[in-house]
N, C-alpha and C positions, 0 to 999 in steps of 0.2 A: 794383408800380411797375416799369417797365422799366429796364434798365441804361442808364447814361449813356455817351455816347461821349466819349473823351478827344480833345482837339485834338492831332493828331500834331506840328504845329509847336511848340506850347506845351510839350509834354512833353519835347522835346529842348532847349528854351531856358531853362526855369525850374525852380528847385528851391525847396523851402520850408525855412526854419529851424525850430527847435523853438519859437521864440517866435511863429511864424506869418508872419514877413516873407517876401517873395518875392525870391529871389536871382536875379541875371541877370549875363550877361557884357557887356563893353563892345563897342560896334560899332567898325568901321574897323581891325580887326586881321587881316584875311584875306589881303590881298595888297599889293603895293607897299610892302614893309617896309624895303627898303634903298635909300638915296638918296632920291629923290622927295619930300623935304620932311617926312618923319616923323622926328623926332629920337629919340635913344635914351631921353631922359626921357619923351617922349610914349608911346613903345611900352612902357616899363616901367610907366607909369600904367595903360595899357590892360589889362595882365596881371591886375591886381587885380579881384576881383569887385565887384559893386555891388548895390544893392537897388532894386527897382522902386518907383516913386512910389506913395504910399499911395492916390492917386486911381485908379490902375490895378489895385490889388490885388484888388478883388472880381471884376473881369472875368477876370483871370488865374486866380483860384481856381476860377471856374466852368468854365474850360477844362481844368483838371487836377483833376477831382473826386476821383479815387482817391488822389492824392498828398495832397490837402488833408484827405480823410476821416480819415486816420491821426491827424493832430494835433488834429482837432476832437473826437475821441472821448476824448482824454486830459483 
């Protein structure tokens, strides 16, 4: 069976937890962070990690097969 290609964008954006959940970062934290309507409270909330929705997990795991493979063998 041939090797699978990892999706370059997905490998930079997602990580897996030991329980198999997909971790992601929040959007809207790249620019316009001072003034412009983003409060300190909002920016502090965007700092925290989040989990991808369970409906998207299978698609994301297919895009990062070698990150996923480690936990599926355990």
